[in-house]
Steps between C-alpha positions, in 0.01 A plus 500: 500500500484878418273716709434860410294758689201442278509131599451602864218754453160338531269798467474877512200658680455867433262794540643663183271422202765645264753230587564292192427135544781253442483209272684278754386635838135534595393851601198540727327838527338597830247777565602572864806451718303252711409294188862519385638368829239215506579392147871506570469296819276242342732458196798463735318237708399302195847509343709495821649832393594819692331839459728806452358862497675699231357820658390629164140364513616152407571171680701219357470137605827306463633162578837505671 
């Protein structure tokens, strides 16, 4: 079984509306930091993933 990094990324949550959406990874756009954090935490709960702050206005939810 071959696992790449894109197989582990569940979602990207960002404040940056200029971020290009991916054809394989869902990108969620938030209006505020509070909304971004809430979306990330809910997606992580639902998918049993972990939230990582990329410190560039984006969070990524991954499954380890």
